[in-house]
N, C-alpha and C positions, 0 to 999 in steps of 0.2 A: 905468420905471427906479426910481421911488420905492418901488413895491411890492416890487421885488427887494431893496432895502435893508431895508425893513421885514421881509420874510421872513427875511433873514439875521440881523437883530437878534433876531427871534423864535426863530430856530434856535439862535443862540448863547446866548440867555437860557435856552431849554429845556435846552441842553447843560450850561450852568453849574449849573442846578438839579439835573440828573441827577448830575453829578459831586459836587455838594455833599451828596448823600444819603450817609448813613453806610454803607449796604450796599455801595456801589461801592468805598469805601475798604477795607472788610472783605474784599471779593473780591480787591482788589489785594494786600493783605497776605497773604491765603491763597495766592495764586499765587506770590508771592515766597518764602514759607516752604516751599511745596511744592517749588519748585525747589531750595532749599537742602537740604531733606530728601531729595530724590532723589539729590543728590550724596553725602549721608551714607550712604544705603542702597547706592549703587553702590560706594562705598569699602568698606563692610562686606562686600558680596558678593565684590568682586574681590580684596580684600587679606586677608580673614580666612576667609570661608566657602569660597570657591572653592579656596584652597590646602588646606584641611582635607578637602574633598570629593575633591580630586585625590589627596591622600595616601591616603585610605581606598580610593578606586578603584585606586590603584597597588598597594596591598597585596592587594586582591581580584583584580584583573585582571592585574596585573604590568606595566602600561604606564605612561604618563605621567599617567593619569587623564583629566580633562576636556580637557586641552590637546591630546591626541592623538586624540580621538574624532571622526573624520571619516567620512562616507560619500561616496566619490568617485563622481560621475556621469561625469566625464571626467578621467582622471588623466594629467597631463603630467609627465614626468621631466626634470630638469635635466641636459643633456648633460655639463656640466662636473663637477658633484658626483655625479651619478647618483641624487640624492634626488628627492623629490616637489617640483615647482615649484608652490607654493600660489597664486602670483600668476596663473598661466595655467591652473590646474586649475579644474574646476567641482566643487564639493563642498558637502555639508551639514555645517555646524559644530555638532555636537550639544552641545559644551561651552558655546558662546555661547548656544544655546537654553536649556539647563538653567540657566545663569546668569541669563537674563532671567526664567525662571519663578521662580527663587529671589527675585529683586528684586521681582517682582509680589507674591509671597506675603508677603514682609516688609512691603511698603508696605500691603497689604491688612490684615495683622495689626495694624500700628501704627494705621492709620486706624480699624479696628474698636475697638481699645482706647481711643482718644481719644473716639470717639462714645459708647462705653459709659460712660466716665467722665463725659462731659457729660450724658448722660441720667440717670445716678445723681445728679449734682449738681442737675439740674432736678427730679427726683422728690423729693429731700430738701428742696429749697426749697419745692415745692408742699405737701409734708407739713407743714413748719414753718408755712407760711402758713395752712393749714387748722387746725392746732392753735391758732395765735394767734387766728384767727377764732372757734373754739369757745370758747376761754377768755374772749374778749371778750363773747361772747353769754352765757356762764354768769355772768360778772361783772355784766353788765347785768341779767340776770334776778334775780340775788341782790340787787343794789342796789334793784331795783323791789320785790322781796318785803320787804326791810328797810324801805323807805319806806312801804309799805302797812301793815306791822306797827306802825311808829312812829305813823302817822296813826290807826290803830285804837286804839292805846294812848292817844294824846292825846284822841281823841274819848271814850274811856271815862272819862278822869279829869276832863273838862270838865263842869261842871254843865249840866243840860239848858237852863237859861235862857240860858247863854252859848254854846250849841252853834251852829255855823254854820247859816245858813238854807238850806233846800232850794231846788232850782231850781223846783219845781212852783208853789208859792205864795209863794216868798220868805219863808217863815215858819220859825221855828225849830221843832224837834220839840216843845218845851214849849208854844209857842203853838198848834200843831196839837192837842196833847193837851187844852189848855184849851177849844178850840173844840168838840172832841168831847164834852166834859163838859157844855157848855151845850146 
């Protein structure tokens, strides 16, 4: 029994860590925004694009456009009105299919544009980072060159007697020159 409680605590601890990660929240936000975006695209298709396409098709075909484009597999007529009974008929609704294709294409286009913009921002960020690193490397090289130049100038102006001692014998160049003369 204690092991089951321990397993449950471990499970809930793991679940809490999983939920606390940022990518889970990002995913949740993406799903919510995606749902809202789908509603916007459906409204665009049903209320703006579909009427325009219906109007164009009505001009070309002379019928209702996408609203009346059906292929009947089993056509049932209403005995009272003499018209087609769509509730009891079996048919293919081409207008709904075309509307779904338009929805898909719009969502795919917007998603493509969003990803393209994000990739452009990422590339620009990487390029900026590379330029900053190059400038920092150039600045460090220039500073090192200037420091070496200043050290060489200082060494050239310091009398030999006061020159720093070398590592080999801890003697100044003047002392080394004196030893060579002896």
